[in-house]
PALO-151719 format. One line per field, with one value per residue (C-alpha): residue number from 1; residue in three letters; x, z negated, y. Coordinates in Angstrom, 3 decimals, always signed. Layout:
# residues N
i: [NUM  ...]
aa: [ALA  ...]
px: [X  ...]
pz: [Z  ...]
py: [Y  ...]
# end
This chain:
# residues 173
i: [1  2  3  4  5  6  7  8  9  10  11  12  13  14  15  16  17  18  19  20  21  22  23  24  25  26  27  28  29  30  31  32  33  34  35  36  37  38  39  40  41  42  43  44  45  46  47  48  49  50  51  52  53  54  55  56  57  58  59  60  61  62  63  64  65  66  67  68  69  70  71  72  73  74  75  76  77  78  79  80  81  82  83  84  85  86  87  88  89  90  91  92  93  94  95  96  97  98  99  100  101  102  103  104  105  106  107  108  109  110  111  112  113  114  115  116  117  118  119  120  121  122  123  124  125  126  127  128  129  130  131  132  133  134  135  136  137  138  139  140  141  142  143  144  145  146  147  148  149  150  151  152  153  154  155  156  157  158  159  160  161  162  163  164  165  166  167  168  169  170  171  172  173]
aa: [MET  ALA  LYS  ASP  PRO  LEU  VAL  ARG  MET  HIS  ALA  PHE  SER  SER  ARG  TYR  TYR  GLU  PHE  PHE  ASP  LEU  ASP  GLY  GLY  TRP  ILE  ALA  GLU  ALA  SER  ASP  VAL  ARG  GLU  ALA  ARG  ALA  TRP  GLU  THR  HIS  TRP  LYS  ARG  LYS  LEU  ARG  ALA  HIS  ALA  ALA  PRO  PRO  PRO  LEU  LEU  VAL  PRO  LYS  HIS  ALA  ALA  GLY  ARG  THR  GLU  TRP  PHE  ARG  GLY  ALA  MET  PRO  GLN  LEU  GLN  GLU  ALA  GLY  ALA  LEU  LEU  ALA  ALA  GLN  GLY  PHE  MET  VAL  HIS  ARG  PRO  LEU  LYS  GLY  TRP  VAL  THR  LYS  ARG  LEU  LEU  GLU  ARG  LEU  ASP  TYR  LEU  GLU  ALA  GLY  GLU  GLN  ALA  ALA  VAL  LEU  ARG  PHE  GLY  PRO  ALA  ASP  GLU  TRP  PRO  GLU  ALA  PRO  SER  SER  ASN  SER  LEU  ALA  GLY  VAL  ARG  ASP  THR  LEU  ASP  ALA  TYR  ARG  ALA  LEU  ARG  ILE  PRO  LEU  ALA  ASP  ILE  ILE  SER  PRO  ALA  MET  LYS  THR  TRP  LEU  SER  ARG  ASN  SER  LEU  VAL  SER  ASP  ASP]
px: [+78.130  +76.696  +73.322  +75.153  +78.174  +79.492  +79.692  +81.439  +83.996  +84.630  +85.259  +88.067  +89.627  +88.645  +90.096  +88.035  +87.817  +91.575  +91.711  +89.127  +89.047  +86.027  +86.531  +86.832  +84.619  +80.889  +78.123  +74.901  +71.611  +70.174  +66.509  +67.359  +70.256  +69.775  +70.209  +73.323  +74.834  +74.196  +76.052  +78.901  +79.218  +79.089  +81.786  +84.041  +84.047  +84.613  +87.462  +89.130  +92.340  +92.550  +92.062  +94.498  +95.147  +93.620  +95.802  +97.927  +96.142  +92.762  +92.002  +91.592  +88.245  +86.905  +87.299  +86.948  +89.576  +87.907  +86.849  +90.092  +91.175  +94.181  +94.116  +90.381  +89.195  +88.155  +86.027  +84.553  +83.660  +81.995  +80.030  +78.762  +77.783  +75.930  +73.987  +73.081  +71.983  +69.717  +68.034  +69.719  +70.686  +74.457  +76.109  +79.163  +81.484  +81.343  +82.400  +78.956  +77.205  +79.591  +79.196  +75.407  +75.589  +77.877  +75.546  +72.687  +74.736  +75.623  +73.070  +74.938  +78.151  +76.815  +75.776  +79.111  +80.976  +78.942  +79.731  +83.432  +83.460  +81.812  +84.457  +87.601  +86.739  +86.601  +87.929  +90.344  +92.098  +92.389  +95.865  +97.118  +95.301  +97.896  +96.710  +96.607  +94.277  +90.470  +90.740  +92.104  +88.598  +87.169  +89.823  +89.231  +85.466  +85.845  +88.570  +86.038  +84.034  +87.157  +88.350  +85.002  +84.864  +81.786  +81.878  +81.766  +81.757  +78.255  +78.254  +81.098  +82.185  +85.051  +87.094  +86.566  +87.507  +90.733  +91.549  +90.814  +92.996  +95.922  +95.212  +93.728  +95.617  +93.697  +95.283  +93.226  +94.269]
pz: [-49.188  -51.997  -53.511  -56.793  -56.972  -60.116  -58.268  -55.393  -57.705  -59.311  -55.848  -55.350  -58.735  -61.719  -63.768  -61.925  -65.128  -64.807  -61.011  -60.377  -61.832  -64.094  -65.601  -62.280  -60.113  -59.608  -58.015  -56.343  -56.020  -52.507  -51.900  -49.479  -47.679  -44.531  -46.468  -48.227  -44.893  -43.478  -46.419  -46.023  -42.278  -42.731  -45.406  -43.681  -40.613  -42.656  -44.601  -41.652  -42.188  -45.703  -44.625  -46.315  -46.186  -48.981  -52.049  -51.952  -55.019  -53.255  -52.132  -48.373  -48.853  -50.504  -47.159  -47.628  -45.015  -44.227  -47.733  -49.046  -49.071  -50.380  -51.464  -50.928  -54.494  -53.894  -50.898  -52.759  -55.736  -53.241  -51.820  -55.282  -56.001  -52.672  -53.337  -56.844  -55.457  -53.010  -55.941  -55.800  -59.015  -59.327  -62.227  -63.251  -64.675  -63.345  -66.776  -68.227  -65.507  -65.859  -69.655  -69.300  -66.883  -69.226  -72.163  -70.045  -69.562  -73.216  -73.411  -70.698  -72.719  -75.074  -72.150  -70.483  -73.597  -73.785  -70.129  -70.705  -73.753  -71.691  -69.001  -71.087  -74.532  -77.821  -77.532  -80.422  -78.322  -75.146  -73.800  -72.872  -69.984  -67.249  -64.198  -62.047  -64.408  -64.614  -68.195  -66.846  -65.526  -69.006  -70.431  -67.727  -68.289  -72.043  -71.554  -69.648  -72.858  -74.879  -72.349  -72.513  -76.324  -76.373  -79.591  -79.196  -82.914  -83.022  -79.438  -79.135  -81.584  -84.047  -82.080  -78.866  -80.659  -81.880  -78.395  -76.897  -79.438  -78.311  -74.598  -74.089  -71.912  -73.402  -76.363  -79.464  -79.785]
py: [+94.417  +92.365  +91.735  +91.199  +93.519  +91.827  +88.501  +90.288  +91.922  +88.549  +87.043  +89.553  +88.787  +86.663  +89.528  +92.175  +94.251  +94.904  +94.900  +97.633  +101.142  +100.754  +104.205  +106.063  +103.884  +104.011  +101.978  +103.118  +101.283  +101.125  +100.418  +97.608  +95.915  +97.992  +101.210  +99.887  +98.803  +102.273  +103.860  +101.401  +102.022  +105.807  +105.877  +103.350  +105.591  +108.727  +107.095  +105.353  +107.360  +105.882  +102.253  +99.875  +96.154  +94.102  +93.668  +90.528  +89.176  +89.062  +85.500  +85.130  +83.372  +86.552  +88.346  +92.082  +92.931  +96.274  +97.261  +98.723  +102.351  +104.210  +107.857  +108.241  +108.858  +112.507  +111.509  +108.553  +110.756  +113.120  +110.181  +109.258  +112.858  +113.124  +109.938  +111.123  +114.508  +112.646  +110.931  +107.537  +105.786  +106.113  +104.314  +106.302  +105.198  +101.658  +100.391  +101.138  +99.154  +96.187  +96.228  +96.193  +93.247  +91.286  +91.949  +90.560  +87.373  +86.732  +83.921  +82.033  +81.879  +79.215  +77.011  +77.729  +76.658  +73.443  +72.684  +73.342  +71.046  +68.298  +68.735  +69.315  +67.917  +69.867  +73.425  +72.922  +70.262  +72.355  +73.104  +76.546  +78.244  +78.759  +80.666  +77.510  +75.669  +75.574  +76.773  +80.047  +80.718  +80.220  +82.568  +85.199  +85.138  +85.579  +88.196  +90.321  +90.623  +91.396  +93.993  +95.770  +95.493  +93.260  +91.202  +87.437  +86.591  +85.110  +83.858  +81.365  +78.683  +79.152  +76.578  +78.564  +81.801  +80.199  +78.900  +82.328  +84.118  +81.904  +82.344  +85.793  +88.236  +91.195  +92.938  +93.655  +97.312]
# end
């Protein structure tokens, strides 16, 4: 349950755009938290036979011990269709919703780059971004835009673009 599902997905993995099925997944808008909790409780009960442990890559602090299912895609697609038929806004595929949210956050990238430069120095002097390093978070954030084919050309500096091209884990194909 999350008021901001993108923040929740990010809590599960900084590379949520690779971790979750953005092409097959969907998200529905509830009118309030109570309604969303009712949906969640209903579907957790209905999908109990598909309950699975959280993936090993999910940090323990993210919790979510009861939010994982295996082999439940047909039932989950049915849930999305039922909600849509009842008039709820269902964003399908999830990729479109995530792309829209990232586009809304483009303005924050410039401020984020400035903060990173204050912390780490000029981007053209940054080291590689190993997964245990704070710079990995910068790389993962920018890789979300690359993975969803959102151009960054006029958003980040040339030095940041050069650093990202050396560190990105997203292919350009």
